[in-house]
Structures are given as structure tokens and as C-alpha cells.
N, C-alpha and C positions, 0 to 999 in steps of 0.2 A: 415864689419859692420854686427852685428846681428840685425835683425828687430824684434822688440817686438810687439805683438798684445795685445791691451787692449780691452777687451769685456765690453761694456757699454749698459745697458738697457735704451732705450729712456724714458720709463715710470717710471724708478727708477734710476736716474742718480747717479753714484758713484762719489762723489765730489773729493775723493782722486785720482782717475784715471784721472779725468779732470785736476786737479792741476798738476799731473805728466806730462801730455801731454802739458799743457800750459807752463810749465817750459822749455820744449824743444823749443817752439816758442820763449819764452823770451830770450833764449840763442842763438838765431840765427839759429836754426836747423829746419828741415822739419817734419811735421806731416800730415799724411793722415787721413781724417775725413769724416764722412757721412754728406750728405745734403739730402733734399727731392728730388733733381733732380738726381745727380750722386755723387760719392765720389770726394772730392777735395784734392789737394796736397798743404798744407798750409805753409806759412812763415809769419813772422812779416812784415806787409805791409808797414811799415815806415822805414824798415831796408833794404837799397839798396843791401848790400852784401848778406843778407839772401834770398832776392827775386831772386837774380841771381842764387842761388843754385837750384831753381825750374827749370830753363831753362836747367841746366846741368843734373839734375836727369831725366828729361823727354826727353832730346834731342830736346827741343822746340826751334824753330827759335826765335832769339833775338828780331825780329821786331814784334812779336805777343804779344800785351799787356796782362796784367793780370787783373783779377777782384778782387776788394777789398770787403771783406765780413764784415758786421757790425752786431752788436747785439742789437742796439737801434737806432732809427731814429735821436736822438740828436748827434750821432757820425758824421753825415753828415756835421755839421757846420764847422768843421775844415778841411774837406777834399775837399770841392768844393768851387768854386768862388761865385756862386749865386744860390739861390733856388727861383723860381718864383711861383706865385699862380697856374699857369698852370702845373708846375711840380708836385705840391702838389696833384693835382687831381689823379695822378697815385699812390700816397702813400697809398691809400686805399687798394691796392693790396699787400702791404707789411705788415708783412713778407710773402714771397712767392717766386715763381720761375720767378722772373723778375729782370733784370739788367738794370740800368739806367746810361747813360753816360752824364757827366757834364763837364764844364770847371774846370780844377783842381786847387787846392790851391798849394801854394809853399811848403807845407809839403810833397807832394807826390814825392817819388824818381823816377828817370828816368827809372829804371828797370821795374817799374809797368806800366808806360805809353809808353814804347818803345821810349822815348824822345819826345812824343807828348804833346799837351796842354790840353788833356782831360783825364778823369779818369772814369772807369766803377765801379759802386757800386751795391752790392746786399745785401739784408737783408733776409737771409734764414729763413724759418719757422721751420727747424729741431731743436729740443730741444738740441741735443748734440752739434751741430755746434754753436748755440748761447751761450751755457754754456762755450764752449772752448774760443770763442772770448771774452766773458766777463771776464773770469779768466785770459786770456793773457793780457787783458787791452790794446788792440791794434787792429786796423783792420787787418784782415788776408787776405793776397793775396793768391788766390788759383784758378788754372785751374783744369781740371779733373786729377785724380791721376793715369794716365796711361802713358806708353811710347807714345810719339807723333805719331799720325797716326793710333794707335790701337783703338778698340772700347772703349768708356768711361766705367769705372767700376761702377757697381751698387751694388756690394757686396764686402766685405773685401777680400774674396779669390781672386777676380779679381785684386785688388790692389796688393796683395801679389805676384801674378804671375808676375807682371811687376816690382814691387819695392822692392822685397826681397833682402836684402844686400845693398840697395841703400839709404834707409831712416831709421831712428832709430825707428819710431813708426807708427803703423797703429791702429786707433780706429775702432773697429768692432761694429757698432751700428745696424747691421742687414741690410736688403735690402732697397735701396732707393725706395721711394714710386712712383715717377713719371717716372724716367727712361731715360728721355732726358734732355738736359741742358736747362737753363733758356732762356726766351725770352729776347733779347737784344734790347733796344730802345735808340737811340741817341737823347738827349735833348740839345745838345750843339749848335744847329743852330736855325733857325727861325721856323722850323717845325719838329715835332717828326717823326723819321724814324726808322722802324724796321730793324735792321741789321741782326738779326738771329731769325727766328721763333722758338717758343717753346710752352710750355703748354698754355700760354695766346696767343690767336690767333689774327690775324689782325682784323677779323670781330668783335671779342669781344672788342678789344682795341679801335677801331674806334667809338664805342658807348660812350667811355669815353672822347676821344679827337677826334673831327670830322676831324681835319686836319692830323691825323695819316696816314702815307703811308709806303709802303714797299720800301726797298732799290732797286734801279734799277736792281741790279744783281739777285734779287729774282723774278723779273718779266721777265727779259730777260737774259738768262744764258751767252750771249755773252758779257755782261757788266762786268766791273771790280768791285768786291765788295768793298764797302767803308771800311769795317772792314778788317784789314790785315789778321786776323786769318782765314777768310772764303776762302782765296785763296789756303790754304794748304790742302794736303791730310788728311782725317780724317776718323776715325771709321772703318778702314778696317780690316777684319779678315785675317788670313793667307791664308785661302782658297779663291778661286775666287768666287765672288758673282754676280749672274745675277738676275735681277728683271723684273717681267712681270705684266702688267696692262691691263685690258680689260674684255671681256666677256669669260666666261668658262675658266678662268685661270687654275684651277686644272687639267683639261684635258690636257692642253698644258704643264703644269709642268711634268705630267706623261710621255708625249711623249718625252720631252726633256731629262728627267731622263733616260728613256730607251736607248736613243741614246748615251748618255755619258757612261752609264753603259756598253754598248756593246763595248765601246772603252777602258774598263778597269778602268774607273774612279769610285771612291766612292762618291756618290751623297747624299747630305742632303737636306731636304725640310723644308722650313718655309712657312706655310700656315694657313688658318683660321680653327677654331675648327669645323665648319660645314662640312668640307671635310676630316677630319682626317682619316676616314676609307679607303680612296682611297690610302693612302700612307703607308700601312702596310709593304711593301717590302723595305722601305727606312728609314734611320735615319730621324725622323720627330720631329719638335717642333711646338707647337701650338702658333699662334699669337693672340689667343683669338677669340672673335666673330666679324664678320664684322659689327655688330650692335653697337659695343662699342669699338672705337679705343684707349681708354685709356689703355686697356690691351696690345695692340700692342706697344704702347709707352713704357709701363712699362717693357716689356720683350725683346725689340728689341736688345739692346746691349748685354745683358746677353745671348741671343740666339745665336748671332754671335760667342761669346766666347765659348759657349758650343759646337757648331759645330766644332770649332777648336780642342776642347778636344776630340771630337769623331773621329778626324782624317780624315774628309772628304776632298776630293780634290776640290769639287765644291758645292756651295750652290745655290739652285734655290728657289726664294722667290716671294711671291705674294705682289705686291704693292697696293697702294690705290690712289684715286683721290686727287688732291692737293687742297682740300678745308678744312677750319677750321683746326683741329688738323692734318688732313692728309697732309697738306702742311709742317708742322713741321717734321712729320715722314719721308716724302719723301725727305726733305732736307738732312736728315741723310742717308737715303738709297741710294740716288744718289751718295753721297760722298763715302760711303762704297763700292759701286759697281763700282767706277770710271766711273760713268755715263752709265754703261751698263744696261739701262732701256729700255725695249722693250714693245711697245704697240701692242696689238693683237686684 
């Protein structure tokens, strides 16, 4: 299969290109498309057979449910069993990087829910994503557009690296703005539970719904995650990743780098902009400033992929405290590093 790339400008959307991509969705095929978080691998969310193609293309475990993407809040009515006034308090954050889980309607195919009785819904803010959903005239099921276990793609070239020859079309809409996936909140029970931290943090969300809480597994790593997808390996670069948190981390990174270098390893460094001059002897990518973690969120996945392109054997990275956006970032870094997180 030849994979075609359709370049679309978010500020001047090519309606013919959108129609072309939407026709692939309508015919039961897969399309990779940009969102504000990461690129998604989309199929007609009401077509069971089409949704199953996502699992095959990604090598995704079949018990890991998909997220349905909508382009208007009115699309919810046919997809979920009930919407309460409490649920609606969170709607003010839509469109945006938040996924809500509801009891599903009978329209939802089993491939989307992994046979469960709930469905995850997201209303993205990205203009291209919404235009594609509207033109396809169906909710689009879409996980991240990468081979399962790899870092999520935030650029079309990252999608192409994993999906060339596997899917017919990739929409290139430029770089994703946020860089980590949406916050996932389960609204199917008596209390709202954050299953996956994201751009919208626990501290922020608790101000909207006072009974908001974190899934037990996000507080105690020995607990089994409620969300099936959270138990699998995610975000891992080909190189081994080690993460360090604490005082004077840059000095420790240099010491570790010298040790591995003496053993013949090619070492890459992910650290903050304030310390970049310390790492002139190594492949280095800035995580932005310690004072603004939004840059770290934005570049994390693309930096892991870039280190692989640079051919390093080992990535040494500076982590952050698990507060606010830092908790969402460390959720990804821990998984990418297979929990090789060191406190110094």
C-alpha cells in the first residue's frame, strides 16, 4: 500500500483534501490526522470492522478500548446512555484535551469499547480534526497514530515512520500543540475519576467538580489501573531511557553520561534549557525551561523519537516533581523508561 500525505493548513483548510480524507473514513479505511494533543489513527467509530483495522495497524491489544472523537456536542446524544447536569459542568472545557467516559448507547460497536459497557468521548479543539469528523459525518475512533508501545506522534513524519505502507492517508497539519494525550475522566460511576492525567490537571479539575479523584493506580503504583490501556507498555523509544529527579540533576546526568561513554555507549541528554551549556559533548535536546513545563509536555515524545533518529544507545533525562502538569509528564516518562526513575 502506498501512503499518501495530504498537507493541510489549520488556518486555511483545504476542503477538497478534507473531503478526500473523509471518503477514506466513509469507505471503512484508516486515516491519520492531527489533534491538539497528538496525531490520531482514525476509523469510522460506528463501523466495527473498520475499527478493528486500527488494532491490526498498530499491533494494539484488543482489550484496549478506543476513544470516539466528535465535532459537535450534539453528537453525544446518540452515543451515550445519560448526560447529567454534573457531567455538563465539564463541558465548558470542550472542545479541548479532555476525554470523558460515559455508559454507552447501543449504537457503539464492541470493537470501540472492548466489549465493555462504557464509551470514551473526546471533542478535540483542532480545526482539521473537527473538519474531518464533520465531513465524514460520523464519530471517528482514534488512538494515537503509532505502533503500540512507541512514543505517540506529534508530527506527520513521526506517523509516517510507523505507518508508511500500512494506512492509505496521513493528514499533515503541522505539529500538535500540546504534545501529550488528553486527560481521561470516568463519569460512568458515582464519582468522577481521572484514569489518565493530561493537560487538564487534577488540581484544576477538582475546582470544577469537588469530588474529583485520581484512580488508585495513579496514587499507588502497586494498584491495578481501572483503564485497561494503562497497564500496557507505552511511549518507549528504541534506546533505553533513564530518568533522574532531585537536586543538581545536571551534574548527576554528566557523571552518568561519562560512565556510559567510557563503556562505549552513545549517550543522549534530555534536560532543561537553563543547563544546556553543560552538555556540549553529547547529543542534547532541550526540554524548555523549568519555569514552564508546557514546553516539556510539548516536546517530550518528539524528543524521544529524535534521540532514536540520532542513534543513541541510552537517553538520560531530567524528570520533574509529580504536581500539576508534572504529574501528567511523569506518567508518560515512567512508562517510557519502564519505571527506571531515580531520585537523587
